[in-house]
C-alpha positions as CSV (number, residue, x, y, z in Angstrom):
1,X,-8.2,22.8,1.9
2,X,-8.2,22.5,-1.8
3,X,-11.5,22.6,-3.6
4,X,-12.0,22.1,-7.3
5,X,-15.1,23.8,-8.6
6,X,-16.5,22.1,-11.7
7,X,-16.8,24.5,-14.7
8,X,-20.5,25.2,-15.4
9,X,-20.3,23.6,-18.9
10,X,-18.9,20.3,-17.7
11,X,-20.9,17.0,-17.4
12,X,-19.8,16.9,-13.7
13,X,-21.5,20.2,-13.0
14,X,-24.7,19.0,-14.8
15,X,-24.7,16.0,-12.4
16,X,-24.2,18.1,-9.4
17,X,-27.0,20.5,-10.4
18,X,-29.5,17.8,-11.3
19,X,-29.0,14.7,-9.1
20,X,-31.4,11.9,-9.4
21,X,-30.9,9.9,-6.2
22,X,-33.3,10.1,-3.3
23,X,-32.0,12.5,-0.7
24,X,-33.0,10.4,2.2
25,X,-30.4,8.0,3.5
26,X,-31.4,5.4,6.1
27,X,-29.1,4.9,9.1
28,X,-27.5,1.6,9.9
29,X,-27.4,-0.2,6.6
30,X,-27.5,-4.0,6.7
31,X,-24.3,-5.6,5.4
32,X,-26.1,-7.4,2.5
33,X,-27.9,-4.2,1.5
34,X,-24.9,-1.9,1.6
35,X,-23.5,-0.7,-1.6
36,X,-19.9,0.5,-1.7
37,X,-18.2,2.4,-4.5
38,X,-14.4,2.0,-4.5
39,X,-12.3,4.4,-6.5
40,X,-8.6,3.6,-6.7
41,X,-6.2,4.0,-9.7
42,X,-4.3,0.9,-8.5
43,X,-5.7,-2.3,-10.0
44,X,-4.2,-4.4,-7.2
45,X,-5.8,-2.2,-4.5
46,X,-9.1,-2.2,-6.3
47,X,-9.2,-6.0,-6.6
48,X,-8.1,-6.5,-3.0
49,X,-10.8,-4.2,-1.5
50,X,-13.5,-5.3,-3.9
51,X,-12.9,-9.0,-3.2
52,X,-12.6,-8.5,0.5
53,X,-15.8,-6.5,0.7
54,X,-17.8,-8.8,-1.6
55,X,-16.6,-11.9,0.4
56,X,-18.1,-10.2,3.5
57,X,-21.5,-9.6,1.9
58,X,-21.2,-6.0,0.5
59,X,-22.4,-5.0,-3.0
60,X,-19.3,-3.4,-4.6
61,X,-18.8,-1.2,-7.7
62,X,-15.4,0.0,-8.8
63,X,-14.2,3.2,-10.5
64,X,-10.8,3.8,-12.0
65,X,-10.3,7.2,-10.5
66,X,-12.1,10.1,-8.8
67,X,-13.5,11.5,-12.0
68,X,-15.1,8.1,-12.9
69,X,-16.4,7.8,-9.3
70,X,-18.0,11.2,-9.5
71,X,-19.9,10.1,-12.6
72,X,-20.8,6.7,-11.1
73,X,-22.0,8.0,-7.7
74,X,-25.2,9.4,-9.2
75,X,-26.0,6.2,-11.1
76,X,-25.0,3.7,-8.3
77,X,-26.2,5.7,-5.3
78,X,-23.8,3.9,-2.9
79,X,-24.1,3.8,0.9
80,X,-20.3,4.4,1.2
81,X,-17.4,5.7,-0.8
82,X,-13.9,4.3,-0.5
83,X,-11.5,6.8,-2.2
84,X,-7.8,6.6,-2.8
85,X,-6.1,9.9,-1.8
86,X,-3.7,10.0,-4.7
87,X,-5.6,9.4,-7.9
88,X,-5.1,11.2,-11.2
89,X,-7.6,13.7,-12.6
90,X,-9.5,14.0,-9.2
91,X,-7.9,12.7,-6.1
92,X,-9.9,11.3,-3.2
93,X,-10.0,14.6,-1.3
94,X,-11.3,16.5,-4.3
95,X,-13.8,13.8,-5.2
96,X,-15.1,13.7,-1.6
97,X,-15.5,17.5,-1.5
98,X,-17.5,17.6,-4.8
99,X,-19.8,14.7,-3.8
100,X,-20.5,16.2,-0.4
101,X,-21.6,19.4,-2.1
102,X,-24.2,17.6,-4.3
103,X,-27.8,17.7,-3.0
104,X,-28.7,14.4,-1.4
105,X,-25.1,13.3,-0.8
106,X,-23.9,15.5,2.1
107,X,-24.4,12.6,4.6
108,X,-22.8,9.9,2.4
109,X,-20.0,8.3,4.4
110,X,-16.6,8.5,2.8
111,X,-13.4,6.8,3.8
112,X,-10.1,8.1,2.3
113,X,-7.4,5.5,1.8
114,X,-4.1,7.4,2.1
115,X,-0.6,6.3,1.1
116,X,0.9,9.1,3.2
117,X,-0.7,8.5,6.6
118,X,-0.4,11.0,9.2
119,X,-1.9,14.1,10.7
120,X,-2.0,16.1,7.4
121,X,-4.0,13.4,5.5
122,X,-6.4,12.9,8.5
123,X,-7.0,16.6,8.8
124,X,-7.5,17.1,5.1
125,X,-9.9,14.2,5.0
126,X,-11.9,15.7,7.9
127,X,-12.0,19.1,6.2
128,X,-13.5,17.7,3.0
129,X,-16.1,15.7,5.0
130,X,-14.7,12.2,5.0
131,X,-15.8,10.0,7.9
132,X,-12.2,8.6,8.3
133,X,-8.8,8.3,6.8
134,X,-7.2,4.9,6.7
135,X,-3.4,4.8,6.2
136,X,-1.7,2.3,4.0
137,X,-0.6,-0.4,4.7
138,X,-3.8,-1.6,6.5
139,X,-5.0,-5.0,7.3
140,X,-8.2,-6.6,6.0
141,X,-9.7,-6.3,9.5
142,X,-8.9,-2.6,9.7
143,X,-10.6,-2.0,6.4
144,X,-13.7,-4.1,7.4
145,X,-13.9,-2.3,10.8
146,X,-13.7,1.1,9.1
147,X,-16.4,0.2,6.6
148,X,-18.7,-1.3,9.3
149,X,-18.1,1.8,11.5
150,X,-18.8,4.2,8.8
151,X,-22.1,2.4,7.8
152,X,-23.3,2.2,11.4
153,X,-22.4,5.8,12.0
154,X,-24.8,7.3,9.4
């Protein structure tokens, strides 16, 4: 398991030490009320996931990579994170591990989207606290089912 501690003088560590969102997370979020933060460095993948989820009634925010997502998670306070496993600066596994350490976000469901599906990616996702690991290529129905399952599983 790779963990990337934030230096104590970075803006990331300031956010982790002083989170503003409410620590309580309701279980079973209604579709229209669910906010999803997508972080993927591929514009095509971001657009596909964002459009699909918006078309199915979810509120969606997008981040360009894990570092941007880490900053946005405190402002957006999403109900679910969708993280690409292979992003620059902070990959999905590192982002998940950092978010899960932040007070109030330990129970936030995370789905890792992996290009290299298989046992290694699934185990690594589990070790950093992700709810599931979806291997590419996946269908729209597989993504929607993973999202619905993660939101109902809270």
